[in-house]
Backbone bond lengths (Angstrom), bond angles and torsions (degrees), N, CA, C in turn:
res aa  C-N    CA-C-N  psi(-1)  N-CA   C-N-CA  omega(-1)  CA-C   N-CA-C  phi
1 M - - - 1.446 - - 1.536 111.14 -
2 I 1.331 117.19 -36.25 1.460 120.16 -177.26 1.536 111.89 -61.96
3 Q 1.321 117.70 -22.36 1.464 120.15 178.46 1.525 111.53 -63.87
4 N 1.320 118.70 -17.67 1.461 122.19 178.50 1.530 113.23 -86.60
5 V 1.328 117.24 -6.54 1.460 121.20 175.61 1.526 107.79 -73.91
6 P 1.341 118.84 131.38 1.470 119.67 178.24 1.530 111.11 -55.91
7 S 1.310 116.37 146.77 1.465 120.75 -176.07 1.526 112.01 -56.27
8 W 1.327 117.71 -36.62 1.464 120.09 -177.60 1.538 112.45 -67.67
9 A 1.338 118.39 -18.84 1.467 122.01 -178.36 1.528 112.99 -104.96
10 Q 1.323 117.36 -8.44 1.456 119.66 -174.15 1.525 113.61 -62.78
11 G 1.327 117.90 -33.49 1.463 120.11 178.96 1.522 112.29 -61.18
12 H 1.329 116.62 -41.16 1.463 120.62 178.76 1.526 110.78 -66.13
13 V 1.318 116.43 -45.38 1.459 120.38 -179.14 1.527 109.98 -63.46
14 Q 1.323 117.12 -46.45 1.466 120.50 -178.35 1.523 111.17 -64.82
15 S 1.333 117.03 -39.19 1.461 120.47 178.67 1.525 111.14 -59.46
16 F 1.322 116.76 -44.97 1.465 119.33 -179.14 1.525 110.93 -71.40
17 R 1.315 117.49 -38.47 1.464 119.98 178.25 1.528 111.24 -63.55
18 D 1.350 116.73 -40.40 1.460 120.95 -176.21 1.525 113.50 -78.60
19 S 1.346 116.34 -41.62 1.470 118.55 -170.35 1.526 114.56 -133.87
20 Q 1.324 116.97 4.94 1.463 122.46 -178.33 1.525 111.85 53.95
21 T 1.348 114.97 39.20 1.458 121.87 175.38 1.529 108.69 -136.18
22 L 1.312 115.37 166.83 1.458 123.31 169.33 1.523 106.47 -128.00
23 P 1.322 119.13 145.02 1.468 120.59 -179.59 1.526 111.15 -54.66
24 G 1.321 116.15 122.05 1.462 121.03 179.10 1.517 114.21 72.29
25 G 1.326 117.54 8.51 1.464 120.86 -177.87 1.514 112.85 -81.50
26 Q 1.321 114.65 155.46 1.461 120.89 177.20 1.520 109.05 -110.55
27 R 1.312 115.54 132.52 1.467 121.12 179.10 1.522 109.38 -84.94
28 V 1.334 115.29 135.22 1.459 122.27 179.80 1.528 107.22 -131.82
29 D 1.324 116.77 126.16 1.463 119.61 177.65 1.524 109.81 -68.89
30 I 1.324 116.11 145.36 1.456 122.36 175.97 1.527 107.06 -109.05
31 P 1.331 118.00 123.01 1.468 119.51 178.26 1.534 111.38 -58.67
32 A 1.332 116.23 149.07 1.468 121.80 -174.78 1.530 112.21 -53.70
33 G 1.325 118.08 -44.53 1.467 120.74 -179.89 1.516 112.06 -62.11
34 Q 1.318 116.39 -42.79 1.463 120.42 178.70 1.527 110.53 -68.37
35 A 1.332 117.19 -34.88 1.470 120.86 178.71 1.528 110.33 -61.98
36 R 1.317 117.04 -43.33 1.469 120.12 178.32 1.529 110.49 -63.46
37 E 1.335 116.10 -39.29 1.468 120.92 179.17 1.534 110.85 -64.81
38 V 1.335 116.91 -45.41 1.465 121.35 179.03 1.527 109.77 -62.44
39 D 1.326 117.60 -43.05 1.462 121.63 177.77 1.525 110.21 -58.33
40 G 1.315 116.59 -46.60 1.460 120.29 -179.99 1.519 112.47 -62.18
41 K 1.333 116.77 -42.37 1.466 120.64 -179.05 1.524 111.92 -66.56
42 I 1.328 117.41 -48.48 1.464 119.74 -177.09 1.528 109.97 -68.51
43 S 1.315 117.53 -37.93 1.465 120.22 177.97 1.525 110.71 -63.34
44 S 1.318 116.98 -42.00 1.464 121.44 178.14 1.529 111.02 -64.11
45 Q 1.327 116.89 -41.94 1.462 120.59 178.72 1.527 111.09 -62.89
46 I 1.314 116.97 -40.72 1.464 120.61 179.12 1.524 110.36 -65.41
47 E 1.318 117.46 -45.93 1.461 120.23 -179.81 1.532 110.70 -63.95
48 D 1.342 117.86 -38.71 1.465 121.14 175.93 1.530 110.44 -62.12
49 G 1.320 116.63 -41.87 1.462 121.06 178.87 1.515 112.26 -63.92
50 I 1.324 116.53 -42.20 1.466 120.75 -179.87 1.529 110.32 -60.51
51 R 1.324 116.50 -35.74 1.468 119.89 179.42 1.527 112.37 -64.47
52 L 1.340 117.78 -19.22 1.461 120.79 177.99 1.528 112.33 -76.34
53 D 1.338 116.30 -19.16 1.463 119.49 -178.22 1.530 109.57 -61.80
54 E 1.325 114.53 130.38 1.459 123.19 -179.35 1.535 112.70 68.57
55 S 1.342 117.65 13.09 1.464 120.54 174.13 1.529 108.31 -85.45
56 E 1.312 116.57 176.92 1.467 120.00 179.48 1.531 112.24 -66.47
57 M 1.329 117.80 -20.79 1.473 120.65 176.89 1.517 112.49 -76.88
58 D 1.332 117.10 -22.81 1.464 122.51 -174.53 1.529 110.03 -79.27
59 L 1.325 115.81 118.91 1.457 121.65 -179.74 1.528 113.10 -92.44
60 A 1.338 117.07 -0.70 1.470 121.43 -178.68 1.522 109.55 -109.78
61 P 1.324 117.57 126.44 1.460 118.94 176.86 1.527 110.74 -73.67
62 G 1.313 116.17 147.93 1.460 120.96 174.95 1.511 113.78 99.00
63 I 1.297 114.22 149.65 1.464 122.49 178.76 1.528 109.25 -75.45
64 G 1.318 116.48 138.57 1.460 121.39 174.77 1.511 114.89 101.90
65 V 1.334 117.35 -6.21 1.462 121.61 176.79 1.529 108.29 -134.38
66 I 1.308 116.02 129.96 1.459 121.37 177.62 1.520 107.38 -125.72
67 R 1.309 116.21 126.75 1.466 121.72 173.74 1.513 106.87 -124.31
68 A 1.310 115.78 132.04 1.460 119.57 -179.46 1.519 109.28 -146.78
69 D 1.291 114.10 155.47 1.463 122.12 172.84 1.518 105.28 -111.94
70 I 1.322 115.99 103.29 1.456 121.29 -175.46 1.517 108.75 -106.17
71 F 1.315 115.15 110.80 1.466 121.92 -178.03 1.524 111.39 51.49
72 G 1.342 116.08 40.67 1.454 121.26 177.69 1.510 115.42 82.96
73 T 1.320 117.20 4.45 1.464 121.43 -179.85 1.523 109.45 -110.81
74 K 1.335 115.30 122.78 1.464 121.37 179.33 1.532 109.79 -70.53
75 T 1.320 115.60 125.09 1.457 122.36 178.73 1.521 108.25 -127.21
76 E 1.334 115.47 137.78 1.457 120.54 -179.73 1.526 108.34 -136.36
77 V 1.324 115.86 135.19 1.468 121.30 179.83 1.523 108.74 -132.08
78 Y 1.320 115.11 132.66 1.463 122.52 171.07 1.523 105.71 -115.16
79 Y 1.312 117.00 137.44 1.463 118.80 179.06 1.518 110.53 -150.76
80 N 1.323 114.10 158.27 1.457 121.23 166.01 1.519 106.32 -142.15
81 G 1.300 116.15 146.76 1.455 120.29 -178.20 1.509 111.91 76.31
82 N 1.337 114.87 -144.23 1.463 121.44 -177.61 1.525 109.38 -152.05
83 S 1.318 116.47 -166.20 1.463 119.43 -175.70 1.531 113.09 -78.95
84 T 1.312 117.65 0.59 1.463 120.94 173.20 1.516 110.56 -95.48
85 Q 1.328 115.71 -40.77 1.470 121.60 -179.82 1.531 107.14 -151.10
86 G 1.319 116.81 103.66 1.452 118.86 -179.90 1.514 112.75 173.09
87 E 1.333 115.00 -175.01 1.460 122.05 179.68 1.522 109.23 -139.63
88 F 1.327 115.62 157.90 1.454 120.06 173.04 1.515 110.04 -147.65
89 V 1.316 114.90 154.87 1.465 123.16 170.19 1.515 105.62 -132.36
90 Q 1.323 116.50 131.39 1.464 121.07 176.84 1.516 108.99 -128.21
91 T 1.321 116.25 136.27 1.460 121.39 171.33 1.518 107.96 -122.47
92 V 1.321 115.20 142.43 1.456 121.74 177.18 1.519 106.55 -126.51
93 A 1.352 114.42 122.61 1.467 120.96 -174.19 1.528 106.95 52.96
94 D 1.303 117.09 -139.80 1.465 119.84 177.37 1.517 111.19 -117.17
95 D 1.354 116.06 18.17 1.460 116.63 -173.21 1.530 115.49 -131.00
96 M 1.330 118.29 7.80 1.456 120.44 176.22 1.522 108.38 -142.20
97 A 1.325 115.52 136.61 1.462 121.12 177.07 1.521 109.01 -140.72
98 A 1.331 115.92 142.53 1.457 121.29 178.09 1.526 108.80 -133.33
99 Y 1.315 115.05 144.50 1.462 122.36 174.88 1.520 106.82 -129.79
100 G 1.312 117.49 136.62 1.455 120.80 176.96 1.504 111.60 -139.66
101 K 1.314 114.79 146.24 1.463 121.55 176.70 1.527 107.61 -132.89
102 F 1.336 114.99 130.73 1.461 121.89 -177.56 1.520 109.67 -119.53
103 S 1.314 116.32 139.20 1.462 121.95 172.97 1.534 106.97 -149.59
104 P 1.319 117.26 168.06 1.462 118.18 176.61 1.538 112.33 -60.75
105 Q 1.329 116.74 -22.86 1.464 120.23 -179.93 1.522 112.87 -81.87
106 G 1.345 117.33 -32.41 1.458 117.19 -175.86 1.510 114.12 -176.52
107 V 1.314 113.66 177.26 1.461 123.43 179.48 1.519 107.62 -128.29
108 D 1.326 116.96 130.09 1.458 122.44 174.00 1.519 107.74 -122.35
109 V 1.316 116.91 128.02 1.463 122.02 178.32 1.523 108.06 -133.46
110 V 1.339 115.52 133.44 1.461 122.75 175.94 1.519 107.22 -124.59
111 V 1.322 116.43 131.99 1.464 121.78 175.90 1.524 107.63 -124.49
112 A 1.323 115.55 128.43 1.467 121.75 176.71 1.526 107.81 -119.35
113 Q 1.314 115.51 139.87 1.457 120.06 -178.75 1.518 109.07 -137.34
114 K 1.342 114.95 133.26 1.459 119.78 177.44 1.518 109.49 -75.33
115 D 1.312 114.43 138.52 1.460 122.74 174.66 1.524 105.28 -131.67
116 G 1.324 115.74 85.11 1.459 119.89 -171.85 1.516 108.57 67.69
117 E 1.320 116.14 -123.73 1.465 120.57 177.73 1.524 112.22 -87.75
118 N 1.327 117.13 -11.64 1.461 121.61 -178.84 1.525 110.76 -89.45
119 I 1.312 115.61 155.02 1.457 121.78 175.07 1.524 107.47 -121.59
120 Q 1.318 115.52 122.33 1.462 121.75 177.59 1.520 107.89 -104.68
121 G 1.309 116.66 144.97 1.455 119.70 -179.16 1.504 113.19 -136.97
122 Q 1.300 114.19 154.46 1.455 122.56 170.76 1.517 107.06 -140.32
123 A 1.296 115.46 151.22 1.461 120.01 -179.11 1.517 108.57 -150.88
124 F 1.310 115.12 158.98 1.455 118.09 171.86 1.514 110.86 -146.42
125 H 1.325 113.69 153.20 1.465 122.83 173.67 1.519 106.23 -121.27
126 I 1.328 115.75 121.25 1.460 121.14 174.34 1.520 106.82 -106.76
127 D 1.313 116.16 119.23 1.456 121.46 178.66 1.529 107.64 -89.03
128 R 1.305 116.91 110.22 1.465 120.98 -176.90 1.522 112.45 -75.05
129 Q 1.319 118.17 -21.43 1.463 122.08 179.24 1.528 111.38 -86.64
130 A 1.329 116.24 -35.88 1.468 122.10 -179.35 1.531 107.92 -138.23
131 P 1.348 117.73 79.58 1.472 121.40 -173.83 1.532 114.37 -54.09
132 E 1.310 117.33 -25.96 1.469 120.31 179.64 1.530 112.21 -67.41
133 K 1.324 118.62 -11.68 1.461 122.98 177.64 1.535 112.40 -94.05
134 S 1.314 116.95 7.69 1.463 121.81 -178.71 1.525 110.72 -76.37
135 F 1.337 115.75 152.43 1.463 119.82 -178.60 1.521 110.47 -157.69
136 A 1.323 114.08 164.08 1.464 121.98 173.83 1.515 107.94 -122.36
137 V 1.326 115.81 156.58 1.460 122.19 172.71 1.524 105.92 -124.76
138 I 1.318 115.60 123.00 1.458 121.44 -175.04 1.517 108.90 -117.34
139 Q 1.313 114.63 127.95 1.468 121.85 -179.48 1.521 107.09 -120.38
140 G 1.311 116.64 121.07 1.467 119.32 178.55 1.516 111.64 70.97
141 G 1.318 114.94 -168.56 1.468 120.53 -179.61 1.498 110.42 -110.39
142 G 1.284 115.16 -157.13 1.452 119.96 176.06 1.498 112.55 101.27
143 F 1.323 117.11 -106.35 1.454 121.46 -174.18 1.522 110.82 -92.72
144 N 1.315 116.42 165.59 1.459 121.59 179.87 1.521 108.66 -137.85
145 L 1.316 116.87 117.67 1.459 121.64 -179.93 1.523 112.36 -66.36
146 L 1.319 116.43 -31.34 1.452 119.28 -174.39 1.504 110.31 -92.10
């Protein structure tokens, strides 16, 4: 699945997958209640997205790939599985990419966004077994996943 992450964002995704950090990022603990809320929101968004596959909005044939033009913005999603056990990659236009991995143990999501020549990233780990161990890593300013 990671092969579908744009080359400019792969360093951020690999960094979080390997070491749960982002270059120059700051780790912030997520309270258990907020972690459950974030898990519910991202899981719901993924399931809603999966329902678009093979719908009239989907411009890509076949299960596991969704291409859409949403308000003039090209969006592409690759996925396998679901929000309980699976992975996804989403790109929006040519300047935002997200990677997520779901398992019964936890959720990891990395979002990278181009800011001119710079790439800013944010990521979070939601521990589904021990939500109090959840955290985010924030690099730079701009957007906020939480």
